[in-house]
C-alpha positions as CSV (number, residue, x, y, z in Angstrom):
1,M,14.5,3.7,2.1
2,D,14.8,3.5,5.9
3,A,12.0,2.9,8.4
4,M,11.7,6.7,9.2
5,E,11.2,7.6,5.6
6,T,8.7,4.9,5.2
7,R,6.8,6.1,8.2
8,I,6.8,9.7,7.0
9,L,5.7,8.8,3.5
10,D,2.9,6.6,4.9
11,A,1.8,9.5,7.0
12,A,2.0,11.8,4.0
13,L,-0.2,9.4,2.0
14,E,-2.8,9.4,4.8
15,A,-2.7,13.2,5.1
16,V,-3.0,13.8,1.4
17,A,-5.9,11.2,1.1
18,A,-7.6,13.0,4.1
19,G,-7.2,16.4,2.4
20,A,-4.9,17.6,5.3
21,A,-1.5,17.6,3.7
22,T,0.2,20.3,5.7
23,M,3.7,19.7,7.1
24,D,2.3,19.9,10.6
25,D,-0.3,17.3,9.9
26,I,2.2,14.9,8.2
27,A,4.6,15.4,11.1
28,Q,1.9,14.6,13.7
29,R,0.7,11.5,11.8
30,A,4.4,10.3,11.4
31,G,5.1,11.0,15.1
32,V,8.1,13.3,14.2
33,G,8.8,17.0,14.5
34,R,8.2,19.4,11.6
35,V,12.0,20.1,11.5
36,T,12.6,16.4,10.8
37,L,10.5,16.6,7.7
38,F,12.3,19.6,6.4
39,R,15.7,18.1,7.3
40,R,14.9,14.9,5.4
41,F,13.1,16.3,2.4
42,G,13.9,20.0,2.3
43,S,10.4,21.1,1.4
44,K,6.8,20.0,1.2
45,D,7.0,19.8,-2.6
46,A,10.1,17.5,-2.3
47,L,8.3,15.3,0.2
48,L,5.2,15.0,-2.0
49,Q,7.4,14.3,-5.1
50,R,9.1,11.4,-3.2
51,L,5.7,10.2,-2.1
52,Y,4.4,10.2,-5.7
53,A,7.5,8.4,-6.9
54,R,7.2,5.7,-4.2
55,E,3.5,5.2,-5.0
56,V,4.3,4.9,-8.7
57,E,7.0,2.3,-7.8
58,R,4.4,0.4,-5.8
59,F,1.8,0.7,-8.5
60,L,4.3,-0.7,-11.1
61,A,5.2,-3.6,-8.8
62,Q,1.5,-4.5,-8.6
63,V,1.2,-4.3,-12.4
64,D,4.3,-6.5,-12.8
65,A,2.9,-9.1,-10.4
66,A,-0.3,-9.2,-12.5
67,L,1.9,-9.8,-15.7
68,S,4.0,-12.6,-14.2
69,E,1.7,-15.4,-15.0
70,F,1.2,-14.6,-18.7
71,D,3.5,-15.4,-21.6
72,D,1.4,-14.2,-24.5
73,P,2.1,-10.5,-25.3
74,A,-1.6,-9.7,-25.9
75,D,-2.5,-11.3,-22.6
76,R,0.2,-9.4,-20.8
77,I,-1.0,-6.1,-22.3
78,A,-4.6,-6.9,-21.3
79,E,-3.7,-7.8,-17.8
80,A,-1.4,-4.8,-17.4
81,F,-4.2,-2.6,-18.5
82,V,-6.7,-4.3,-16.2
83,A,-4.3,-4.0,-13.3
84,C,-3.8,-0.3,-14.0
85,V,-7.5,0.5,-14.1
86,R,-8.2,-1.7,-11.0
87,E,-5.3,-0.3,-8.9
88,G,-5.9,3.2,-10.1
89,A,-9.5,3.1,-8.9
90,R,-8.3,1.9,-5.5
91,H,-5.5,4.2,-4.9
92,P,-6.2,6.9,-2.3
93,L,-4.1,9.6,-4.1
94,L,-5.9,9.1,-7.3
95,A,-9.3,9.2,-5.5
96,T,-8.6,12.4,-3.5
97,V,-6.0,14.5,-5.3
98,P,-7.3,16.7,-8.1
99,R,-6.5,15.3,-11.6
100,G,-4.5,18.3,-12.6
101,V,-2.3,17.9,-9.5
102,V,-1.9,14.2,-10.3
103,L,-0.9,15.0,-13.9
104,E,1.6,17.7,-12.8
105,A,3.1,15.4,-10.3
106,L,3.4,12.5,-12.7
107,A,4.9,14.7,-15.5
108,A,7.7,15.7,-13.0
109,G,9.3,12.2,-13.3
110,P,7.1,9.3,-12.4
111,L,5.5,9.2,-15.9
112,D,9.0,8.5,-17.3
113,A,9.3,5.5,-14.9
114,G,6.0,4.2,-16.3
115,R,7.2,4.6,-19.8
116,Q,10.4,2.8,-19.1
117,F,8.6,0.1,-17.3
118,V,6.4,-0.6,-20.4
119,A,9.3,-0.1,-22.9
120,D,11.3,-2.8,-20.9
121,R,8.5,-5.2,-21.5
122,L,8.1,-4.6,-25.2
123,E,10.5,-5.3,-28.1
124,P,13.5,-2.9,-28.5
125,G,12.6,0.1,-30.6
126,Q,9.0,0.4,-29.3
127,E,9.4,3.5,-27.2
128,A,6.6,5.3,-29.0
129,Q,4.2,2.4,-28.3
130,A,5.2,2.4,-24.7
131,D,4.5,6.1,-24.4
132,L,1.1,5.7,-26.1
133,L,0.1,2.8,-23.9
134,V,1.1,4.6,-20.7
135,R,-0.8,7.7,-21.7
136,L,-3.9,5.7,-22.7
137,A,-3.8,3.7,-19.5
138,L,-3.4,6.9,-17.4
139,T,-6.4,8.5,-19.2
140,Y,-8.6,5.5,-18.2
141,V,-7.3,5.6,-14.7
142,L,-7.8,9.3,-14.2
143,I,-11.1,9.5,-16.1
144,P,-13.0,6.3,-15.3
145,G,-15.6,5.3,-17.8
146,P,-17.2,2.2,-19.2
147,L,-14.1,0.2,-18.5
148,A,-14.4,0.1,-14.8
149,D,-15.5,-3.6,-15.1
150,E,-12.5,-5.9,-15.4
151,Q,-14.0,-7.9,-18.2
152,A,-14.7,-4.9,-20.3
153,A,-11.2,-3.5,-19.7
154,R,-9.6,-6.8,-20.6
155,A,-11.6,-7.0,-23.9
156,F,-10.8,-3.4,-24.7
157,A,-7.1,-4.0,-24.1
158,R,-7.0,-7.1,-26.2
159,A,-8.8,-5.5,-29.1
160,Y,-7.2,-2.1,-29.2
161,L,-4.1,-1.9,-27.0
162,A,-2.5,-5.3,-27.7
163,P,-2.2,-4.6,-31.4
164,I,-0.3,-1.4,-30.7
165,A,2.1,-3.2,-28.4
166,T,2.6,-6.2,-30.6
167,A,3.1,-4.3,-33.8
168,S,6.6,-4.6,-35.1
169,A,8.8,-1.7,-34.3
170,T,9.9,-1.7,-38.0
171,S,6.4,-1.2,-39.2
172,A,5.8,1.9,-37.2
173,P,6.1,5.3,-38.9
174,R,9.2,7.2,-38.1
175,A,8.8,10.7,-36.4
176,G,9.9,13.5,-38.6
């Protein structure tokens, strides 16, 4: 990603968070012409998809950083969940974009990146567990509830999510 793309995506993030995500507004915030946006991205939808992908990459990097100091698999799952809930609550897209739009945008590719991220950190053959963990974490990010407190989120993850992730891939039932 070059400096121009970074500037445009930063401007798009600001515009979406402000509820003013027209191509004109994004171009003005980025200090470029509207034609530049279309030349680089082709359409507003393509620009927003690239923005969402970048933000998922950033989000996963923050989660990865939270995991780096833990060796125990249960601790890693708990800290990953806490990081997801914490960073999700702080992110301007998740705070301002309607949940349906977020789900639609994530289903178009970034959700796969999240699944792969989790699967890469579990034992081989635990793709179903990775999918379940990502979907559960996403639910708690999009619909905040009693787990907004980090201690409660950590306890929940250790009690309920860690056993899912640490279950042997051979003990899981096979899909039909």
